[in-house]
All heavy atoms as an XYZ file, in Angstrom:
953
protein
N      -6.045      3.674    -15.594
C      -5.494      4.363    -16.623
C      -4.657      5.508    -16.014
O      -3.515      5.649    -16.527
C      -6.634      4.854    -17.622
C      -6.050      5.570    -18.838
C      -7.167      5.850    -19.773
C      -6.563      6.504    -21.069
N      -7.526      6.917    -21.953
N      -5.163      6.246    -15.163
C      -4.452      7.332    -14.564
C      -3.069      6.837    -13.909
O      -2.075      7.470    -14.209
C      -5.307      8.050    -13.498
C      -4.546      9.119    -12.799
C      -5.277      9.836    -11.624
O      -6.475      9.590    -11.556
N      -4.681     10.508    -10.777
N      -3.124      5.827    -13.297
C      -1.969      5.176    -12.687
C      -0.917      4.817    -13.703
O       0.298      5.174    -13.480
C      -2.275      3.986    -11.832
C      -1.112      3.280    -11.250
C      -0.407      3.850    -10.181
C      -0.619      1.997    -11.791
C       0.760      3.210     -9.684
C       0.461      1.445    -11.355
C       1.201      2.042    -10.157
N      -1.303      4.266    -14.887
C      -0.291      3.831    -15.838
C       0.290      5.098    -16.476
O       1.461      5.029    -16.966
C      -1.084      3.011    -17.000
C      -1.568      1.772    -16.362
S      -0.430      0.704    -15.592
C       0.348     -0.186    -16.969
N      -0.370      6.256    -16.444
C       0.285      7.463    -17.051
C       1.137      8.240    -16.075
O       2.138      8.782    -16.434
C      -0.924      8.274    -17.546
C      -1.623      7.804    -18.629
C      -2.927      8.695    -19.065
O      -3.389      9.431    -18.299
N      -3.436      8.310    -20.158
N       0.763      8.175    -14.677
C       1.443      9.024    -13.827
C       2.341      8.178    -12.789
O       3.136      8.793    -12.151
C       0.400      9.760    -12.852
O      -0.356      8.943    -12.120
C      -0.432     10.633    -13.814
N       1.970      6.985    -12.574
C       2.750      6.223    -11.526
C       2.252      6.402    -10.175
O       2.851      5.994     -9.218
N       1.216      7.236    -10.033
C       0.684      7.664     -8.759
C      -0.711      7.070     -8.510
O      -1.616      7.017     -9.367
C       0.537      9.206     -8.518
C       1.956      9.753     -8.510
C       1.950     11.314     -8.196
O       0.984     11.905     -8.763
N       2.786     11.771     -7.438
N      -0.872      6.458     -7.410
C      -2.288      5.740     -7.107
C      -3.262      6.721     -6.868
O      -3.284      7.646     -5.938
C      -2.079      4.818     -5.826
C      -3.192      4.043     -5.449
O      -4.232      4.198     -6.010
N      -3.045      2.994     -4.666
N      -4.352      6.699     -7.740
C      -5.373      7.826     -7.497
C      -6.262      7.523     -6.251
O      -7.112      8.339     -5.975
C      -6.240      7.576     -8.883
C      -5.976      6.240     -9.250
C      -4.567      5.913     -8.817
N      -6.188      6.324     -5.755
C      -6.991      5.965     -4.563
C      -6.284      6.382     -3.191
O      -7.009      6.144     -2.206
C      -7.217      4.443     -4.478
C      -8.021      4.037     -5.769
C      -7.582      2.932     -6.488
C      -9.210      4.701     -6.213
C      -8.297      2.497     -7.528
C      -9.940      4.244     -7.240
C      -9.397      3.100     -7.902
O     -10.110      2.719     -9.072
N      -5.089      6.872     -3.202
C      -4.528      7.252     -1.899
C      -5.391      8.242     -1.187
O      -5.738      9.205     -1.686
C      -3.019      7.876     -2.139
C      -2.043      6.779     -2.453
O      -2.331      5.605     -2.221
N      -1.001      7.251     -3.073
N      -5.769      7.926      0.043
C      -6.566      8.669      0.978
C      -7.960      9.049      0.407
O      -8.655      9.889      0.778
C      -5.757      9.968      1.367
C      -4.650      9.742      2.236
C      -4.920      8.806      3.447
O      -5.818      9.144      4.230
O      -4.248      7.856      3.582
N      -8.405      8.218     -0.545
C      -9.851      8.348     -1.164
C     -10.696      7.448     -0.165
O     -10.578      6.294     -0.175
C      -9.932      7.809     -2.481
C     -11.258      7.822     -3.100
O     -12.246      7.600     -2.439
O     -11.387      8.065     -4.246
N     -11.495      8.149      0.607
C     -12.341      7.419      1.681
C     -13.196      6.362      1.109
O     -13.270      5.208      1.757
C     -13.054      8.443      2.479
C     -12.226      9.460      3.299
C     -12.964     10.124      4.293
C     -12.157     11.117      5.012
N     -10.864     10.946      5.345
N     -13.662      6.371     -0.081
C     -14.518      5.394     -0.619
C     -13.641      4.232     -1.033
O     -14.032      3.052     -0.832
C     -15.387      5.915     -1.799
C     -16.396      6.837     -1.356
C     -17.202      7.283     -2.619
O     -16.772      7.317     -3.739
N     -18.375      7.819     -2.350
N     -12.523      4.464     -1.541
C     -11.659      3.374     -2.074
C     -11.044      2.755     -0.758
O     -10.703      1.399     -0.972
C     -10.472      4.023     -2.906
N     -10.831      3.355      0.261
C     -10.211      2.674      1.471
C     -10.915      1.477      1.959
O     -10.345      0.524      2.294
C      -9.899      3.601      2.546
C      -8.836      4.799      2.189
C      -8.780      5.807      3.397
C      -7.556      4.076      2.082
N     -12.324      1.570      1.960
C     -13.113      0.467      2.455
C     -12.895     -0.655      1.622
O     -12.715     -1.901      2.153
C     -14.606      0.880      2.572
N     -12.866     -0.527      0.264
C     -12.547     -1.693     -0.617
C     -11.210     -2.131     -0.464
O     -10.975     -3.440     -0.413
C     -12.818     -1.196     -2.037
C     -12.738     -2.377     -3.085
C     -13.113     -1.912     -4.477
C     -12.902     -3.103     -5.511
N     -13.251     -2.586     -6.838
N     -10.265     -1.404     -0.385
C      -8.831     -1.722     -0.113
C      -8.621     -2.492      1.081
O      -7.881     -3.496      1.214
N      -9.309     -2.134      2.242
C      -9.260     -2.807      3.419
C      -9.794     -4.252      3.317
O      -9.233     -5.227      3.817
C      -9.990     -2.026      4.585
C     -10.136     -2.801      5.890
C     -10.871     -1.968      6.929
C     -10.811     -2.628      8.253
N     -11.635     -1.840      9.279
N     -10.905     -4.400      2.645
C     -11.535     -5.663      2.485
C     -10.582     -6.613      1.688
O     -10.387     -7.827      2.039
C     -12.771     -5.695      1.726
C     -13.924     -5.099      2.604
O     -13.840     -5.040      3.891
O     -15.007     -4.666      2.090
N      -9.998     -6.085      0.608
C      -9.033     -6.918     -0.247
C      -7.839     -7.311      0.553
O      -7.375     -8.411      0.513
C      -8.683     -6.143     -1.535
C      -9.918     -5.896     -2.335
C      -7.717     -6.929     -2.252
C      -9.800     -4.982     -3.456
N      -7.231     -6.291      1.253
C      -6.104     -6.429      2.078
C      -6.256     -7.554      3.217
O      -5.453     -8.432      3.312
C      -5.647     -5.140      2.740
C      -4.443     -5.418      3.576
C      -3.105     -5.265      3.206
C      -4.593     -5.677      5.045
C      -2.109     -5.531      4.106
C      -3.550     -5.949      5.829
C      -2.304     -5.830      5.380
O      -1.202     -6.143      6.191
N      -7.421     -7.401      3.932
C      -7.763     -8.439      4.832
C      -7.822     -9.859      4.349
O      -7.490    -10.786      5.027
C      -8.928     -7.947      5.662
C      -8.706     -6.929      6.691
O      -7.531     -6.563      7.091
N      -9.686     -6.248      7.026
N      -8.417     -9.998      3.194
C      -8.506    -11.283      2.483
C      -7.196    -11.784      1.945
O      -6.871    -12.943      2.027
C      -9.525    -11.273      1.449
O     -10.900    -10.790      1.965
C      -9.792    -12.495      0.703
N      -6.412    -10.899      1.259
C      -5.365    -11.301      0.466
C      -3.908    -11.137      1.081
O      -2.970    -11.776      0.609
C      -5.415    -10.636     -0.925
O      -6.526    -10.887     -1.538
N      -3.849    -10.251      2.002
C      -2.541     -9.824      2.621
C      -2.227     -9.997      4.044
O      -1.124    -10.139      4.463
C      -2.302     -8.444      2.186
S      -2.662     -7.849      0.558
N      -3.317     -9.843      4.833
C      -3.119     -9.807      6.250
C      -2.620    -11.113      6.845
O      -1.957    -11.074      7.935
C      -4.482     -9.372      6.893
O      -5.383    -10.468      6.738
N      -2.722    -12.236      6.268
C      -2.261    -13.471      6.774
C      -0.722    -13.415      6.880
O      -0.229    -13.966      7.825
N      -0.045    -12.721      5.990
C       1.417    -12.640      6.097
C       1.823    -11.278      6.745
O       2.807    -11.324      7.365
C       1.973    -12.758      4.691
S       1.853    -14.365      3.922
N       1.113    -10.246      6.403
C       1.571     -8.935      6.761
C       0.870     -8.335      8.030
O       1.314     -7.310      8.494
C       1.504     -7.933      5.611
C       2.297     -8.254      4.505
N       3.650     -8.013      4.430
C       2.084     -8.779      3.218
C       4.226     -8.404      3.434
N       3.247     -8.906      2.613
N      -0.121     -9.053      8.623
C      -0.800     -8.573      9.796
C      -1.991     -7.755      9.463
O      -2.014     -7.099      8.419
N      -3.018     -7.704     10.333
C      -4.220     -6.959     10.041
C      -3.995     -5.451      9.941
O      -4.685     -4.759      9.351
C      -5.270     -7.291     11.043
C      -5.941     -8.584     10.754
N      -5.549     -9.789     11.168
C      -7.115     -8.890     10.017
C      -6.256    -10.749     10.731
N      -7.176    -10.172      9.984
N      -2.939     -4.950     10.638
C      -2.598     -3.524     10.590
C      -1.329     -3.271      9.868
O      -0.693     -2.361     10.094
C      -2.584     -2.947     11.967
C      -3.957     -3.002     12.809
C      -3.764     -2.514     14.165
C      -5.007     -2.230     11.967
N      -0.933     -4.231      9.015
C       0.402     -4.264      8.299
C       1.613     -4.197      9.298
O       2.632     -3.733      8.846
C       0.422     -3.146      7.209
N       1.397     -4.667     10.414
C       2.460     -4.700     11.448
C       3.545     -5.752     11.287
O       4.585     -5.897     11.862
C       1.774     -4.850     12.925
C       1.390     -6.230     13.228
C       0.014     -6.525     12.606
O      -0.543     -5.815     11.815
O      -0.640     -7.551     13.067
N       3.160     -6.731     10.298
C       4.069     -7.663     10.082
C       3.850     -9.018     10.736
O       3.493     -8.958     11.925
N       3.971    -10.189     10.041
C       3.824    -11.495     10.665
C       5.010    -12.324     10.198
O       6.190    -12.085     10.404
C       2.455    -12.048     10.398
C       1.360    -11.446     11.227
C       0.087    -12.008     10.764
C      -0.549    -12.883     11.720
N      -1.898    -13.280     11.352
N       4.594    -13.321      9.223
C       5.712    -13.992      8.581
C       6.325    -13.141      7.387
O       7.326    -13.330      6.897
C       5.295    -15.395      8.071
C       4.106    -15.223      7.038
C       4.941    -16.307      9.174
C       3.793    -16.555      6.339
N       5.487    -12.139      6.890
C       5.972    -11.161      6.017
C       6.203     -9.928      6.756
O       5.859     -9.716      7.846
N       7.025     -8.986      6.045
C       7.454     -7.733      6.735
C       6.411     -6.786      7.025
O       5.337     -6.828      6.399
C       8.466     -7.197      5.725
C       8.021     -7.681      4.532
C       7.493     -9.156      4.695
N       6.531     -5.929      8.035
C       5.639     -4.958      8.291
C       5.696     -3.929      7.158
O       6.694     -3.703      6.530
C       6.160     -4.130      9.577
N       4.452     -3.440      6.815
C       4.366     -2.486      5.765
C       3.816     -1.069      6.237
O       3.709     -0.130      5.494
C       3.293     -3.059      4.720
C       3.577     -4.336      4.212
C       2.451     -4.864      3.313
C       4.866     -4.324      3.297
N       3.599     -0.912      7.556
C       2.954      0.315      8.030
C       4.032      1.307      8.522
O       3.616      2.405      9.254
C       2.048     -0.036      9.169
C       2.677     -0.659     10.428
O       3.931     -1.014     10.450
N       1.915     -0.915     11.497
N       5.264      1.202      8.174
C       6.241      2.206      8.525
C       7.176      2.245      7.237
O       6.947      1.541      6.295
C       6.997      1.799      9.787
C       7.614      0.496      9.724
N       8.776      0.246      8.934
C       7.445     -0.591     10.382
C       9.050     -1.133      9.181
N       8.248     -1.568     10.017
N       8.156      3.126      7.296
C       9.004      3.273      6.136
C      10.223      2.416      5.987
O      11.050      2.644      5.146
N      10.415      1.511      6.889
C      11.664      0.663      6.921
C      11.310     -0.604      6.185
O      11.462     -1.749      6.633
C      12.092      0.340      8.379
C      12.379      1.477      9.219
O      12.956      2.506      8.583
N      12.060      1.484     10.423
N      11.044     -0.612      4.881
C      10.739     -1.632      3.973
C      12.028     -2.356      3.523
O      13.081     -1.809      3.431
C       9.885     -1.176      2.816
C       8.713     -0.384      3.235
C       7.667     -0.933      3.899
C       8.334      0.876      2.899
N       6.636     -0.167      4.043
C       6.986      1.029      3.453
C       8.838      1.961      2.220
C       6.194      2.251      3.325
C       8.170      3.177      2.011
C       6.888      3.265      2.597
N      11.815     -3.620      3.164
C      12.800     -4.424      2.567
C      13.196     -3.997      1.144
O      14.231     -4.287      0.712
C      12.509     -5.896      2.526
C      12.427     -6.494      3.986
N      13.443     -6.955      4.695
C      11.310     -6.675      4.815
C      13.081     -7.363      5.841
N      11.836     -7.231      5.932
N      12.175     -3.343      0.497
C      12.414     -2.901     -0.810
C      12.112     -1.377     -0.851
O      11.451     -0.874      0.048
C      11.434     -3.584     -1.824
C      11.578     -5.100     -1.711
C      10.615     -5.778     -1.030
C      12.498     -5.747     -2.367
C      10.723     -7.262     -0.870
C      12.641     -7.052     -2.257
C      11.663     -7.879     -1.439
O      11.859     -9.227     -1.337
N      12.448     -0.702     -1.938
C      12.196      0.715     -2.039
C      10.779      0.942     -2.503
O      10.501      0.702     -3.710
C      13.220      1.396     -3.042
C      14.558      1.359     -2.639
C      14.777      2.230     -1.308
O      14.267      3.356     -1.255
O      15.652      1.793     -0.551
N       9.917      1.128     -1.539
C       8.469      1.217     -1.772
C       7.983      2.663     -1.648
O       6.733      2.910     -1.510
C       7.712      0.290     -0.888
C       8.212     -1.171     -1.059
C       7.276     -1.993     -0.076
C       7.980     -1.691     -2.513
N       8.864      3.663     -1.633
C       8.367      5.071     -1.493
C       7.443      5.575     -2.547
O       6.608      6.349     -2.337
C       9.677      6.035     -1.223
C      10.457      5.773     -0.052
O       9.905      5.089      0.857
O      11.530      6.298     -0.057
N       7.628      5.030     -3.691
C       6.865      5.339     -4.899
C       5.722      4.399     -5.076
O       6.081      3.166     -4.977
C       7.651      5.596     -6.061
C       8.639      6.707     -5.923
C       9.490      6.892     -7.264
O       9.218      6.341     -8.202
O      10.449      7.710     -7.102
N       4.584      4.817     -5.497
C       3.508      3.853     -5.816
C       3.805      2.834     -6.878
O       3.421      1.720     -6.785
C       2.275      4.587     -6.089
C       1.621      5.329     -4.985
O       1.671      4.869     -3.797
O       0.899      6.262     -5.264
N       4.645      3.271     -7.823
C       4.929      2.385     -8.898
C       5.789      1.295     -8.377
O       5.560      0.027     -8.860
C       5.847      3.193     -9.994
C       6.295      2.394    -11.149
C       7.048      3.162    -12.099
C       7.559      2.538    -13.248
N       8.674      1.574    -12.991
N       6.669      1.528     -7.479
C       7.513      0.432     -6.872
C       6.699     -0.508     -6.128
O       6.832     -1.830     -6.234
C       8.660      1.072     -6.129
N       5.831     -0.026     -5.289
C       4.953     -0.962     -4.495
C       3.908     -1.805     -5.518
O       3.912     -3.064     -5.344
C       4.094     -0.217     -3.593
C       3.202     -1.177     -2.705
S       2.159     -0.249     -1.463
C       3.299     -0.193     -0.186
N       3.531     -1.227     -6.481
C       2.734     -1.830     -7.374
C       3.495     -3.032     -8.092
O       3.052     -4.211     -8.246
C       2.152     -0.983     -8.502
C       1.237     -1.617     -9.506
C      -0.097     -1.808     -9.321
C       1.817     -2.329    -10.719
C      -0.888     -2.453    -10.212
C       1.009     -2.849    -11.621
C      -0.306     -2.991    -11.345
N       4.766     -2.802     -8.539
C       5.560     -3.789     -9.122
C       5.871     -4.945     -8.176
O       5.795     -6.162     -8.675
C       6.970     -3.159     -9.513
C       6.710     -2.271    -10.733
C       8.005     -1.427    -11.135
O       8.907     -1.462    -10.272
O       7.967     -0.722    -12.120
N       6.123     -4.728     -6.924
C       6.257     -5.758     -5.941
C       5.032     -6.686     -5.813
O       5.111     -7.940     -5.855
C       6.756     -5.309     -4.636
C       6.760     -6.456     -3.603
C       8.203     -4.746     -4.746
N       3.863     -5.876     -5.639
C       2.536     -6.744     -5.507
C       2.293     -7.464     -6.836
O       1.975     -8.709     -6.762
C       1.430     -5.794     -5.052
C       1.767     -5.176     -3.669
C       0.143     -6.614     -5.075
C       0.713     -4.124     -3.281
N       2.352     -6.806     -7.863
C       2.022     -7.457     -9.154
C       2.918     -8.536     -9.546
O       2.365     -9.641     -9.908
C       2.028     -6.324    -10.284
C       1.546     -6.742    -11.671
C       0.201     -6.847    -11.975
C       2.500     -7.325    -12.499
C      -0.106     -7.296    -13.294
C       2.077     -7.706    -13.773
C       0.877     -7.777    -14.092
N       4.285     -8.302     -9.517
C       5.148     -9.337    -10.048
C       5.956    -10.134     -9.003
O       6.733    -10.999     -9.287
N       5.699     -9.786     -7.716
C       6.426    -10.557     -6.703
C       7.724     -9.955     -6.373
O       8.158     -8.937     -6.920
N       8.518    -10.585     -5.524
C       9.825     -9.996     -5.044
C      10.719    -11.256     -4.806
O      10.333    -12.281     -4.966
C       9.635     -9.219     -3.836
N      11.956    -10.836     -4.438
C      13.086    -11.909     -4.361
C      12.853    -12.812     -3.070
O      13.595    -13.766     -2.965
C      14.439    -11.237     -4.397
O      14.515    -10.312     -3.288
C      14.727    -10.661     -5.735
N      12.097    -12.358     -2.146
C      11.926    -13.151     -0.875
C      10.626    -13.933     -1.010
O      10.392    -14.550     -2.024
C      11.942    -12.185      0.254
C      13.239    -11.519      0.435
C      13.366    -10.721      1.684
N      14.794    -10.181      1.812
C      15.075     -8.904      1.823
N      14.228     -8.016      1.876
N      16.317     -8.526      2.018
N       9.828    -13.912      0.039
C       8.652    -14.778      0.064
C       7.511    -14.255     -0.756
O       6.523    -14.962     -1.014
C       8.155    -14.972      1.501
C       9.132    -15.811      2.351
C       8.667    -15.945      3.769
O       7.511    -15.605      4.011
N       9.488    -16.335      4.648
N       7.393    -12.959     -1.093
C       6.457    -12.324     -1.760
C       6.178    -12.824     -3.099
O       7.059    -12.568     -3.994
C       6.514    -10.884     -1.768
C       5.365     -9.971     -2.396
S       3.973    -10.027     -1.495
C       2.822     -9.198     -2.555
N       5.112    -13.610     -3.333
C       4.829    -14.117     -4.713
C       3.939    -13.131     -5.489
O       3.355    -12.216     -4.887
N       4.004    -13.264     -6.796
C       3.274    -12.364     -7.717
C       1.757    -12.491     -7.395
O       1.245    -13.627     -7.286
C       3.689    -12.793     -9.060
C       4.151    -14.220     -9.026
C       4.761    -14.354     -7.644
N       1.029    -11.442     -7.402
C      -0.435    -11.423     -7.060
C      -1.233    -11.070     -8.429
O      -2.339    -11.025     -8.360
C      -0.693    -10.326     -5.996
C       0.042    -10.630     -4.713
C      -0.365    -12.089     -4.196
O      -1.563    -12.336     -3.863
N       0.613    -12.843     -3.879
N      -0.536    -11.039     -9.631
C      -1.146    -10.569    -10.660
C      -2.198    -11.631    -11.282
O      -3.050    -11.236    -12.029
C      -0.187    -10.312    -11.896
C       0.686    -11.411    -12.276
O       0.560    -12.532    -11.790
N       1.636    -11.146    -13.034
N      -2.121    -12.859    -10.835
C      -3.076    -13.811    -11.263
C      -4.330    -13.822    -10.278
O      -5.350    -14.518    -10.542
C      -2.420    -15.182    -11.388
C      -1.435    -15.329    -12.410
C      -0.904    -16.663    -12.654
O      -1.558    -17.670    -12.359
O       0.159    -16.805    -13.175
N      -4.226    -13.187     -9.123
C      -5.262    -13.277     -8.096
C      -6.037    -11.868     -7.894
O      -7.145    -11.895     -7.613
C      -4.553    -13.559     -6.760
C      -3.871    -14.892     -6.801
C      -2.494    -14.737     -6.691
C      -4.352    -16.106     -6.985
C      -1.599    -15.910     -6.750
C      -3.589    -17.196     -7.066
C      -2.283    -17.134     -6.998
N      -5.285    -10.803     -8.243
C      -5.877     -9.435     -8.070
C      -5.702     -8.748     -9.375
O      -4.709     -8.804    -10.033
C      -5.140     -8.623     -7.047
C      -5.092     -9.263     -5.642
C      -4.151     -8.455     -4.736
C      -6.540     -9.290     -4.947
N      -6.767     -8.042     -9.743
C      -6.668     -6.993    -10.935
C      -5.865     -5.895    -10.571
O      -5.585     -5.557     -9.390
C      -8.135     -6.570    -11.234
O      -8.631     -5.689    -10.265
C      -8.975     -7.709    -11.560
N      -5.550     -5.087    -11.546
C      -4.780     -3.836    -11.357
C      -5.549     -2.894    -10.484
O      -4.958     -2.364     -9.505
C      -4.516     -3.055    -12.658
C      -3.769     -1.718    -12.509
C      -3.654     -1.059    -13.772
O      -3.179     -1.596    -14.813
N      -3.916      0.326    -13.691
N      -6.828     -2.850    -10.564
C      -7.557     -1.908     -9.656
C      -7.618     -2.392     -8.260
O      -7.552     -1.588     -7.391
C      -9.051     -1.882    -10.322
C      -9.733     -0.501     -9.942
O      -9.263      0.546     -9.912
O     -10.737     -0.702     -9.309
N      -7.695     -3.744     -8.141
C      -7.746     -4.321     -6.735
C      -6.432     -4.019     -6.068
O      -6.255     -3.749     -4.851
C      -7.991     -5.741     -6.750
C      -9.477     -6.105     -7.110
C      -9.789     -7.514     -7.341
O      -8.914     -8.277     -7.922
O     -11.050     -7.890     -7.068
N      -5.340     -4.224     -6.771
C      -3.866     -3.883     -6.361
C      -3.929     -2.418     -5.844
O      -3.407     -2.088     -4.831
C      -2.838     -4.177     -7.300
C      -2.828     -5.700     -7.554
C      -1.522     -3.693     -6.841
C      -1.837     -6.158     -8.661
N      -4.334     -1.551     -6.718
C      -4.319     -0.099     -6.370
C      -5.135      0.170     -5.057
O      -4.690      0.972     -4.163
C      -4.789      0.749     -7.440
C      -3.886      0.713     -8.779
C      -4.547      1.391     -9.891
C      -2.453      1.292     -8.403
N      -6.298     -0.407     -4.910
C      -7.149     -0.253     -3.780
C      -6.422     -0.801     -2.497
O      -6.424     -0.028     -1.447
C      -8.415     -0.992     -3.859
C      -9.470     -0.198     -4.575
N      -9.610     -0.245     -5.898
C     -10.433      0.525     -4.152
C     -10.644      0.497     -6.303
N     -11.135      1.041     -5.291
N      -5.765     -1.951     -2.618
C      -4.941     -2.570     -1.583
C      -3.826     -1.603     -1.112
O      -3.671     -1.486      0.037
C      -4.520     -3.922     -1.965
O      -5.619     -4.673     -2.353
C      -3.718     -4.498     -0.792
N      -3.111     -1.099     -2.105
C      -2.127     -0.220     -1.891
C      -2.466      0.968     -1.111
O      -1.871      1.513     -0.123
C      -1.400      0.291     -3.199
C      -0.654     -0.877     -3.886
S      -0.003     -0.394     -5.627
C       0.563      1.240     -5.412
N      -3.679      1.611     -1.386
C      -4.250      2.769     -0.792
C      -4.417      2.334      0.647
O      -4.226      3.208      1.582
C      -5.464      3.195     -1.433
N      -4.971      1.181      0.964
C      -5.091      0.801      2.379
C      -3.902      0.722      3.109
O      -3.732      1.209      4.155
C      -6.091     -0.499      2.440
C      -6.193     -0.885      3.863
C      -5.718     -1.983      4.436
C      -6.935     -0.224      4.856
N      -6.091     -1.939      5.814
C      -6.861     -0.932      6.028
C      -7.769      1.061      4.777
C      -7.485     -0.527      7.250
C      -8.295      1.449      6.027
C      -8.179      0.692      7.213
N      -2.827      0.046      2.532
C      -1.502     -0.140      3.139
C      -1.055      1.222      3.450
O      -0.442      1.544      4.512
C      -0.596     -0.885      2.207
C       0.893     -0.881      2.744
C      -1.095     -2.338      2.104
N      -1.071      2.157      2.467
C      -0.554      3.588      2.700
C      -1.256      4.171      3.838
O      -0.816      4.875      4.590
C      -0.653      4.381      1.469
C       0.072      3.876      0.261
C       1.622      3.796      0.412
N       2.190      3.870     -0.844
C       3.542      3.505     -0.957
N       4.288      3.221      0.083
N       4.180      3.554     -2.095
N      -2.616      4.003      3.887
C      -3.446      4.522      4.918
C      -2.990      4.113      6.353
O      -3.087      4.792      7.364
C      -4.866      4.270      4.722
C      -5.865      4.789      5.794
N      -6.091      6.159      5.657
C      -6.545      4.278      6.763
C      -6.964      6.385      6.741
N      -7.307      5.188      7.377
N      -2.526      2.856      6.404
C      -2.016      2.219      7.669
C      -0.630      2.788      8.077
O      -0.187      2.489      9.250
C      -1.912      0.731      7.626
C      -3.245      0.018      7.354
C      -2.957     -1.430      7.146
C      -4.128      0.241      8.627
N      -0.009      3.664      7.364
C       1.294      4.179      7.663
C       1.381      4.895      9.014
O       0.518      5.781      9.365
C       1.677      5.213      6.572
C       3.087      5.758      6.677
C       4.220      4.950      6.564
C       3.239      7.116      6.833
C       5.347      5.506      6.707
C       4.459      7.638      6.927
C       5.646      6.818      6.854
O       6.936      7.405      7.008
N       2.312      4.593      9.831
C       2.408      5.174     11.139
C       3.572      6.185     11.330
O       3.833      6.616     12.344
C       2.712      4.064     12.220
O       3.907      3.346     11.771
C       1.489      3.124     12.268
N       4.302      6.464     10.153
C       5.463      7.429     10.315
C       4.980      8.845     10.019
O       3.848      9.264     10.239
N       5.981      9.652      9.815
C       5.722     11.140      9.711
C       5.155     11.424      8.250
O       5.475     10.844      7.291
C       6.973     11.852      9.894
C       7.718     11.709     11.204
C       9.038     12.322     11.214
C       9.729     12.098     12.645
N      11.115     12.732     12.628
N       4.233     12.396      8.324
C       3.664     12.880      7.074
C       4.565     13.221      6.070
O       4.497     13.010      4.906
N       5.682     14.070      6.441
C       6.662     14.520      5.519
C       7.418     13.412      4.806
O       8.032     13.632      3.744
C       7.664     15.514      6.057
C       8.427     15.092      7.264
C       7.873     15.409      8.623
O       6.596     15.684      8.773
O       8.683     15.297      9.577
N       7.388     12.188      5.373
C       8.048     11.031      4.802
C       7.257     10.320      3.926
O       7.760      9.384      3.180
C       8.637     10.187      5.956
C       9.733     10.887      6.755
O      10.461     11.754      6.171
O       9.924     10.358      7.938
N       5.959     10.652      3.855
C       4.915      9.803      3.084
C       4.988     10.456      1.604
O       4.069     11.176      1.196
C       3.611      9.940      3.637
N       5.980     10.145      0.874
C       6.270     10.693     -0.344
C       5.107     10.330     -1.402
O       5.155     11.039     -2.458
C       7.657     10.341     -1.031
O       7.682      8.889     -0.986
C       8.878     10.833     -0.117
N       4.464      9.389     -1.313
C       3.257      8.947     -2.184
C       2.077      9.804     -1.988
O       1.212      9.892     -2.908
C       2.996      7.567     -1.885
C       2.663      7.221     -0.456
C       1.316      7.366      0.052
C       3.318      6.930      0.604
N       1.275      7.198      1.370
C       2.527      6.780      1.746
C       4.709      6.692      0.810
C       3.080      6.422      2.996
C       5.280      6.225      1.962
C       4.487      6.178      3.076
N       1.974     10.591     -1.047
C       0.876     11.472     -0.819
C       1.208     12.953     -1.546
O       2.245     13.304     -1.782
C       0.682     11.873      0.685
C       0.219     10.594      1.529
C       0.245     11.022      2.869
C      -1.000     10.090      1.102
N       0.098     13.564     -1.962
C       0.243     14.856     -2.497
C       0.744     15.860     -1.447
O       0.589     15.501     -0.253
C      -1.143     15.385     -3.032
O      -2.123     15.544     -2.059
C      -1.711     14.427     -4.198
N       1.151     17.056     -1.771
C       1.553     17.977     -0.801
C       0.419     18.231      0.200
O       0.687     18.331      1.324
C       2.019     19.224     -1.424
C       2.632     20.213     -0.612
C       3.285     21.397     -1.268
O       3.816     21.291     -2.510
O       3.178     22.577     -0.874
N      -0.748     18.477     -0.334
C      -1.929     18.830      0.573
C      -2.181     17.627      1.458
O      -2.466     17.856      2.666
C      -3.169     19.137     -0.351
C      -4.334     19.611      0.461
C      -5.434     19.944     -0.308
O      -5.261     20.479     -1.389
O      -6.533     19.835      0.204
N      -2.104     16.417      0.963
C      -2.362     15.239      1.809
C      -1.327     15.143      2.903
O      -1.673     14.770      4.005
C      -2.389     13.905      1.002
C      -3.651     13.774      0.139
C      -3.500     12.681     -0.837
O      -2.357     12.270     -1.287
N      -4.619     12.078     -1.229
N      -0.093     15.468      2.635
C       1.012     15.407      3.586
C       0.775     16.385      4.712
O       1.014     16.073      5.850
C       2.348     15.634      3.058
C       2.970     14.438      2.285
C       4.456     14.537      2.061
N       4.682     15.504      0.999
C       4.745     15.180     -0.262
N       4.428     13.994     -0.685
N       4.970     16.155     -1.145
N       0.272     17.573      4.374
C      -0.056     18.657      5.271
C      -1.156     18.148      6.368
O      -1.105     18.551      7.480
C      -0.559     19.847      4.686
C       0.567     20.675      3.993
C       0.039     21.980      3.405
C       0.999     22.588      2.432
N       0.436     23.813      1.821
N      -2.127     17.455      5.831
C      -3.194     16.995      6.647
C      -3.020     15.594      7.247
O      -3.907     14.998      7.858
C      -4.592     17.023      5.833
C      -4.830     18.370      5.405
O      -4.701     19.371      6.201
N      -5.264     18.512      4.129
N      -1.886     14.923      6.983
C      -1.767     13.618      7.407
C      -1.589     13.450      8.908
O      -0.967     14.190      9.559
C      -0.360     13.142      6.766
C       0.012     11.625      7.047
C      -0.581     10.655      6.511
C       0.865     11.457      8.103
C      -0.270      9.281      6.844
C       1.200     10.178      8.527
C       0.604      9.098      7.898
N      -2.248     12.336      9.374
C      -2.122     11.944     10.655
C      -1.753     10.417     10.672
O      -2.357      9.678      9.997
C      -3.439     12.094     11.493
C      -3.772     13.637     11.622
C      -5.064     13.732     12.464
C      -5.364     15.180     12.752
N      -5.500     16.031     11.657
N      -0.670     10.003     11.386
C      -0.330      8.579     11.476
C      -1.540      7.750     11.852
O      -2.355      8.218     12.767
C       0.781      8.553     12.511
C       1.328      9.869     12.547
C       0.201     10.846     12.162
N      -1.599      6.531     11.367
C      -2.679      5.699     11.669
C      -2.576      5.131     13.151
O      -1.550      4.877     13.647
C      -2.609      4.417     10.739
C      -3.831      3.506     10.881
C      -5.068      3.830     10.391
C      -3.784      2.412     11.743
C      -6.233      3.000     10.525
C      -4.879      1.623     11.989
C      -5.953      1.964     11.338
O      -7.180      1.139     11.608
N      -3.768      5.281     13.670
C      -3.921      4.662     15.119
C      -5.284      3.989     15.116
O      -6.196      4.452     14.623
C      -3.918      5.899     16.167
C      -2.642      6.483     16.310
C      -2.713      7.594     17.353
C      -1.272      8.168     17.473
N      -1.200      9.373     18.275
N      -5.203      2.770     15.741
C      -6.487      1.908     15.746
C      -7.442      2.493     16.736
O      -7.085      3.061     17.776
C      -6.006      0.557     15.999
C      -7.163     -0.466     15.962
C      -6.867     -1.902     16.142
O      -5.893     -2.108     16.892
O      -7.493     -2.680     15.586
């Protein structure tokens, strides 16, 4: 409900939500995007050089939910809205870029941000 009102993922950097997001991502997304979102047959998602404008959570949700013009098919028949939001939080957590470029994070989260390292 919060996401539909604000367009911001309430699960970003929520430690409890990240474990669920990781499980869903590994089952539903890693085959194409890689286990660390580094890219395989699908593009890398762990940096800011996306094929689509995904800086905002709303935009990433729309691509996952409804699909995109390339190989990405709609996931709305396979994942619930809540599962998509958990997955998005995990993808955002895997980000390897600069904190100031992570526009989906709150100001406080950006201050404390550390790029993902395995």
